C-alpha positions in Angstrom: -6.5 42.5 42.3 -7.5 39.0 42.5 -11.1 39.6 41.5 -10.1 41.5 38.4 -8.0 38.5 37.1 -10.8 36.3 37.8 -13.2 38.5 36.2 -11.0 38.7 33.0 -10.4 34.8 33.2 -14.4 34.0 33.4 -15.0 36.9 30.9 -12.5 35.2 28.1 -14.0 31.4 28.6 -16.5 32.2 26.0 -14.3 33.5 23.4 -11.8 30.3 24.1 -14.8 28.1 23.7 -16.3 29.6 20.4 -12.4 29.2 18.8 -12.2 25.8 20.1 -15.6 24.8 18.7 -14.5 26.6 15.6 -11.2 24.6 15.4 -13.3 21.7 15.6 -15.8 22.4 13.0 -12.9 23.2 10.6 -11.0 19.8 11.3 -13.8 17.9 10.9 -14.4 18.4 7.2 -16.3 15.8 5.5 -14.6 13.9 2.7 -16.6 13.3 -0.2 -14.8 10.2 -1.0 -15.2 8.5 2.3 -18.9 7.4 3.8 -19.6 9.2 6.6 -20.9 7.2 9.5 -23.5 4.2 8.7 -25.8 6.2 6.7 -22.6 7.8 4.5 -22.8 5.8 1.0 -20.6 7.1 -1.9 -20.2 6.8 -5.4 -17.4 7.5 -7.4 -15.3 6.7 -10.6 -12.0 4.9 -10.5 -9.4 3.6 -13.0 -8.6 0.3 -12.6 -5.2 -0.8 -14.4 -4.4 -3.6 -16.8 -2.2 -5.5 -14.3 -2.8 -6.7 -10.9 0.2 -6.5 -8.4 1.3 -8.4 -5.5 0.3 -7.4 -2.0 0.1 -8.6 1.5 -3.2 -8.5 3.1 -2.9 -9.2 6.5 -0.2 -12.1 6.5 -1.4 -13.5 3.3 0.5 -12.8 0.1 -1.8 -12.0 -2.9 -2.7 -9.3 -5.6 -4.4 -6.4 -5.7 -6.1 -4.2 -8.1 -4.1 -1.3 -9.1 -6.9 1.8 -8.9 -6.7 5.6 -9.1 -9.6 8.0 -9.2 -8.1 10.7 -11.6 -5.9 9.6 -15.4 -3.1 11.4 -14.0 -3.1 10.0 -10.3 -0.5 7.6 -9.0 -1.6 4.0 -9.0 -2.7 2.7 -5.4 -3.4 -1.0 -4.4 -7.0 -2.0 -3.7 -6.9 -4.8 -1.3 -10.4 -5.6 -1.4 -11.8 -5.7 -5.0 -15.2 -4.6 -6.2 -18.3 -7.0 -5.6 -19.7 -7.6 -9.0 -16.2 -6.8 -10.6 -14.3 -9.6 -12.5 -11.0 -8.0 -13.6 -9.6 -9.3 -17.1 -5.7 -9.1 -17.4 -4.9 -6.9 -20.4 -7.8 -4.5 -20.1 -8.1 -1.1 -18.7 -11.1 0.0 -17.0 -13.2 2.8 -15.9 -15.6 1.9 -13.3 -18.5 3.7 -11.4 -18.5 2.1 -7.9 -20.3 2.4 -4.5 -18.9 2.2 -1.2 -21.0 1.5 1.5 -20.2 1.6 5.5 -19.6 -2.0 7.1 -20.7 -1.9 10.5 -18.3 -3.7 13.2 -16.2 -4.8 10.6 -13.4 -7.9 11.1 -10.0 -6.2 12.1 -8.8 -7.8 8.8 -11.3 -6.5 6.6 -12.5 -3.3 5.1 -14.6 -0.8 6.9 -16.3 -0.1 3.3 -17.9 -2.3 1.0 -17.2 -1.9 -2.7 -19.3 -2.9 -5.4 -19.7 -2.4 -9.2 -22.5 -0.1 -10.1 -21.2 0.1 -14.0 -18.3 -0.4 -16.6 -18.1 2.8 -17.8 -15.4 2.0 -20.2 -12.9 -1.1 -21.1 -10.4 -1.3 -23.7 -7.1 -3.5 -24.1 -4.2 -2.0 -22.4 -1.8 0.0 -25.0 2.0 -1.5 -24.6 
């Protein structure tokens, strides 16, 4: 009887391995908004609010841009800004930006360097 158990156990190993690999494939889907590895540069359009908000970057208090990816999404704080972009208070923006992975970033820095590609739209904020 022991031989029968061993045969069934080993016979089911390929099926278990296949299920495990399938589960890995499903959970490792690539998020198109995030760079994947060092070659994973991403471009996207973001909306920037007319006013900055107070935030904490590590232990330092500073101000952050308010950013969202769609007009109806809630605002999120963007701590590190966009290289080449200078925010003017009272102006709303729609930007095309590029995210480039940073190899070995400092502990208090982002693992993605964001830079401005172009300003698609800018207009005075509506009161």
